[in-house]
N, C-alpha and C positions, 0 to 999 in steps of 0.2 A: 441160300448159297450152299453149294456142296462142301463137304468136309475133306480134308486131306486124308487119303486112304492109308497112309503109312504111319498114322498116329492112333494110339488107342484112346479110350475114354479119359485117361489121366494125362494125355499128351506125350506119352512115351513112344519112342520109335518102335515099329513092329513091321514084320513082313506080312503082307496081305494074305489071308487064307483063301485060297481058290479051290479048296477041295470039294466044295459043293457046286461049283460051276460046271456046266456041261463042256465036254471037249468038242470043239468045233474047228473047222478049217479056218485059219487066220492068215492074213497077208498084210504087210505094211510096205510102203514105199517112202523113202526119204531122199532128199536132194540137198546139194550144196555146191558152192563155187570156190575156186581158188583163183584170185586175180593175179595175173602175171603181166610183165612188161612185154612189148613187142619183141624185144631182143631175146628174152627167155622163151617165148613162144616159137621164135625162129629156130632156136636150138632144139626144142622138142620136136618140131616138124622135121628137122634135119637129122634127128636121132643122134645128136652130138653131145649129149649130157655126159660129163665126166664120170658119173656114177651109174650109168646104164639107163635103161628105159623107165623113167619115173612112172609113167601111166600104167604099165603092166605090173610093176612092183606095187604100186598103190592099189590096184585092183585086187591083187592077192592079199595084201595087208587088210583091206576092207573085209574080205571074206573071212579071214582068220579072226579079225576083231569081233565080227558078229557072233562067231562061235564061242568067244570068251566073254561075252557081255556080262553074264552073271558074276564073273570073277572081278570085273571092273566096277560095277555099280552095286553097292552093298545089298540092297533089298530087292534086287531084280531076281525073278525066278529063273531057274535053269530050264531051258527049253530044248526039246529035241527038234532041231531045225530040219525041215525037209527040203528047203532050197534057200540059197543065198546067191544073189547075182549082183555084181557091181559093174556098172557101165560108166566109162570115163571118156569124155569127148573134148577135143580142143575146140575152143570158141575164139571169137575175135578178142575178147578181154581176158582169157585165161582158160580154165578147165572147168567143165560142168561134170558133176558126179551125181549118179543116181544109184540107189541100192534098193533091192527088193528082198524081203525075207518072208518065208512061209513056214508054218508049223500047223500041227493039229494039237491043240492044247486048250486048257481052260482059261488061259490068259493070253493077252496080246503079244505081238512080236515087234511093236514099234521101236523099243529100245535097241533091238538088234539091228534094225535098218538104220536108225540114227547113228549108232556106234560105228557101223560099217562106213557110212559117209564121213564121219568125223576122223576116223583113223586113216581112211584113204586120203582125205585132204591133208592131214598132218604128214603123211608119207610124201605127197607131192611137194609139200613145203620143205621137208628134210632133203629130198633129192635135188631140189632146185636152189636151196639157200646158198650154195657155193657161187652161183652166178647172179643171184638177185637177193638183196637184203631187205626189201620192203614188200615182200609177198603178203597178201591179205586173204585170209580164209573168211568166207561170209555166207550168209543165207542158208545155214543148215536148218532144215525144217522137215517135218512130216508132211508128205503131200497126199497120202491116202492110207486108209486102213479098212480092212473088211474082216468080218467074222465077229462073233460075240454080239452084244446088244447095242453097240454104238458104232456101227459102220459110218465112216465119214470119208469124204474126199475134199481136199483143199483146193 
């Protein structure tokens, strides 16, 4: 079984040392959903939300969040992001969110993609809570990552 990478040999918390790892192009994609009622979806489609366009605000919030990931997650490395893209789409049951993050770094960019999705979802929640009280955020997950030694697609 693999060991947790953020613990030293005595079990103390540590930041992972990536100084000996090669800098490679890395990309991660994450996704999530915000479940909304038909009434809330109708308001979004009609662009009648009292707080403005939640989807565009959420998209920008996701991009900003990706850039702040190392400030939010204590042991996350600061990365020079070369791209962050957040796509939000209305679906029959709510909103689908997908975020892509890229960097050239010795460590992966998964946390930035996941953070972008989570904050975009929270922003949709915040923007729609005035019209719906039972909003559900669900299925936040990494869907793919490339670069480094453990490329994977979900």
